[in-house]
C-alpha positions in Angstrom: -12.5 13.5 6.5 -13.2 12.6 10.1 -11.5 9.2 10.5 -13.2 8.2 13.8 -15.1 4.9 13.4 -14.2 4.6 9.7 -13.8 1.0 8.6 -10.3 0.7 7.0 -8.8 -2.2 5.0 -5.1 -2.3 4.7 -3.5 -4.9 2.5 0.0 -6.0 3.5 -0.7 -4.6 7.0 1.2 -7.2 9.1 4.6 -5.4 8.9 6.5 -2.5 7.4 4.6 0.5 6.1 1.3 -1.3 6.2 1.7 -2.1 9.9 2.7 1.5 10.6 -0.4 2.8 8.8 -2.6 0.4 10.8 -1.1 1.7 14.1 -1.5 5.4 13.0 -5.1 4.9 12.0 -5.9 3.2 15.3 -4.9 6.5 17.0 -7.6 8.1 14.9 -10.1 5.6 16.3 -10.6 3.7 13.0 -11.8 0.2 12.8 -8.8 -1.5 11.1 -8.7 -4.7 9.2 -5.4 -6.0 7.8 -5.1 -8.5 5.0 -1.8 -10.3 4.7 -0.3 -13.5 3.5 2.1 -13.6 6.5 0.1 -15.6 9.1 2.7 -15.4 11.8 3.2 -11.6 11.7 -0.5 -10.9 11.2 -1.6 -13.0 14.2 1.2 -11.6 16.4 0.1 -8.0 15.6 -3.5 -8.8 16.4 -2.5 -10.5 19.6 -0.1 -7.7 20.6 -2.9 -5.2 20.2 -5.5 -7.2 22.1 -7.7 -7.7 19.0 -7.9 -3.9 18.4 -7.3 -4.8 14.8 -8.7 -7.7 12.8 -6.3 -9.8 10.8 -7.4 -11.9 7.8 -4.8 -14.2 6.3 -5.2 -14.2 2.5 -3.3 -13.9 -0.7 -4.7 -10.8 -2.4 -3.8 -12.1 -5.8 -6.4 -14.9 -5.4 -9.8 -13.5 -6.3 -11.9 -16.1 -4.4 -9.9 -15.4 -1.2 -10.6 -11.7 -1.5 -14.3 -12.3 -2.1 -14.5 -14.5 1.0 -12.7 -11.8 3.1 -15.1 -9.2 1.7 -18.2 -11.2 2.6 -16.8 -11.5 6.2 -16.0 -7.8 6.5 -19.4 -6.7 5.2 -21.3 -9.1 7.4 -19.3 -7.9 10.5 -18.7 -4.2 9.9 -21.5 -3.4 7.4 -19.4 -0.9 5.4 -16.0 -0.1 3.9 -14.9 3.5 4.1 -11.2 3.4 3.2 -9.1 0.9 1.2 -5.3 1.1 1.3 -3.7 -1.0 -1.3 -0.2 -1.5 0.2 0.7 -5.2 -0.2 3.7 -5.7 -2.4 6.5 -8.2 -3.1 9.9 -7.5 -4.5 12.7 -9.7 -5.8 16.0 -8.8 -7.6 17.3 -10.6 -10.7 19.0 -9.9 -14.0 16.8 -9.6 -17.0 17.8 -12.8 -18.8 18.0 -14.8 -15.6 14.4 -14.0 -14.5 11.8 -16.7 -15.1 8.3 -15.8 -16.2 7.0 -17.3 -13.0 9.1 -14.9 -10.9 8.0 -11.9 -13.1 4.3 -12.9 -12.8 4.4 -13.4 -9.1 5.4 -9.8 -8.5 2.9 -8.4 -11.1 0.1 -10.6 -9.7 0.7 -9.5 -6.1 1.4 -5.8 -6.7 -0.7 -4.8 -9.7 -3.3 -7.5 -10.1 -3.8 -7.7 -6.3 -4.5 -3.9 -6.3 -7.1 -4.4 -9.1 -8.7 -7.4 -7.4 -9.1 -5.6 -4.0 -10.3 -2.4 -5.5 -12.9 -4.0 -7.7 -14.2 -6.3 -5.0 -14.2 -4.0 -2.0 -15.0 -0.9 -4.2 -18.4 -2.3 -4.9 -19.4 -1.8 -1.3 -17.9 1.6 -0.9 -20.2 4.6 -0.9 -19.9 8.3 -1.7 -17.2 9.9 0.4 -15.1 6.7 0.6 -11.4 6.7 -0.3 -8.9 4.4 -1.9 -5.2 5.0 -1.5 -2.7 3.0 -3.7 0.8 2.8 -2.3 3.5 3.4 -5.0 7.2 3.8 -5.1 9.6 6.5 -6.3 10.5 3.9 -8.9 7.1 3.9 -10.7 8.8 6.4 -13.0 12.5 6.0 -12.2 13.9 3.0 -14.0 16.8 1.0 -12.4 18.5 -2.4 -13.0 17.3 -5.8 -11.8 14.0 -4.7 -10.3 12.1 -3.9 -13.5 9.2 -6.3 -12.6 8.6 -4.5 -9.3 9.0 -1.0 -10.9 6.7 -2.0 -13.8 4.1 -3.1 -11.4 4.2 0.3 -9.6 4.1 2.1 -12.9 1.0 0.1 -13.7 -0.6 1.0 -10.3 0.1 4.7 -11.0 -1.9 4.5 -14.3 -4.5 2.3 -12.6 -4.9 5.0 -9.9 -5.7 7.6 -12.4 -8.1 5.5 -14.4 -9.9 4.3 -11.3 -10.2 7.9 -10.2 -12.0 8.7 -13.5 -14.2 5.6 -13.2 -15.2 5.9 -9.6 -15.7 9.7 -9.5 -19.4 9.2 -10.4 -19.8 7.1 -7.2 -18.1 9.9 -5.1 -15.1 7.7 -4.4 -11.7 9.3 -4.5 -8.6 7.4 -5.6 -5.1 8.7 -5.0 -1.6 7.3 -4.9 1.3 7.9 -2.4 4.7 7.5 -3.9 7.3 6.9 -1.1 11.1 6.9 -1.3 13.8 4.9 0.4 12.3 3.5 3.6 13.6 1.2 6.4 11.2 -1.7 5.9 11.6 -5.5 6.0 11.4 -5.5 2.2 14.6 -3.4 2.1 16.4 -5.5 4.7 18.8 -6.9 2.1 20.5 -3.5 1.8 19.5 -1.3 4.7 22.5 -2.5 6.7 25.0 -2.2 3.8 26.9 1.0 4.4 28.0 1.4 0.8 24.5 1.0 -0.6 23.0 3.3 2.0 25.6 6.0 1.2 24.9 5.6 -2.5 21.2 6.0 -1.8 21.6 9.0 0.4 23.5 10.8 -2.4 20.3 10.7 -4.5 18.1 12.1 -1.7 18.3 15.9 -1.2 17.1 15.6 2.4 19.8 13.0 3.1 17.9 10.5 5.2 16.0 7.3 4.8 12.5 7.4 6.0 11.0 5.2 8.8 7.6 3.5 8.1 6.0 5.8 10.7 6.8 8.9 8.6 4.9 7.4 5.6 2.1 6.4 7.9 1.7 9.9 9.3 1.7 11.3 5.8 -1.0 8.8 4.8 -3.2 9.8 7.7 -2.8 13.5 6.8 -3.7 12.8 3.2 -6.9 11.0 4.3 -7.9 13.7 6.7 -6.9 16.9 4.9 -6.4 16.4 1.2 -8.4 13.6 -0.2 -11.9 15.0 -0.3 -11.4 17.0 -3.5 -8.1 15.5 -4.8 -8.5 12.4 -6.9 -6.2 10.8 -9.4 -3.2 12.5 -7.7 0.2 11.0 -6.8 1.5 12.5 -3.6 5.3 12.2 -3.1 7.0 11.6 0.2 10.5 10.8 -0.9 12.9 13.3 0.7 13.1 15.1 -2.6 14.3 12.0 -4.6 11.9 12.8 -7.4 13.8 16.1 -8.0 17.2 14.5 -8.5 
């Protein structure tokens, strides 16, 4: 796929991996729109880039907000070529201490938000368009105290495959990217903890923690080189963690 002048929507694009993907796709001459709940970081990014990207401040788990954003995008850009469902939230809590509210907040943002954006924006995507859902190595690797986040990513993995089946008739491909340990704001609670980092590195055959730019470059390559015929696939970029 030639990415030049493609209209790209990236959820959770104000920081972390979403921001890195936005910057990478700007290099490919894409028209980039980022959706994010973080008003401060979103506006800062837009200002720093002299309005080369468009920032829309919304909560993707709110259907009406997404519909309003979609109306604006279609009126302004006339088309949607690529949707990258990247927005995610993560908390940590013991099973019996977690409230239903906390559990639902993670599921609503990560899983339901992916569904809402895909169903609303997908209606305006034509044959040859692409949807990428960002996963995590933990969509199929259980661990303690983050079961709500991991369950949401497992749900997105299945949603990716079922969307691929559903949207194939429209010529829209749907794939997932499962990334491993990455130096992002979401992981700021442990990335500076030497003991946790060393424990994490022991599980990664390549023995390093990725930077967001590595995930972003991988995403761009998938869009350009592999996602015309691939659909329903989960591409791993995890330093070999899925092997251990």
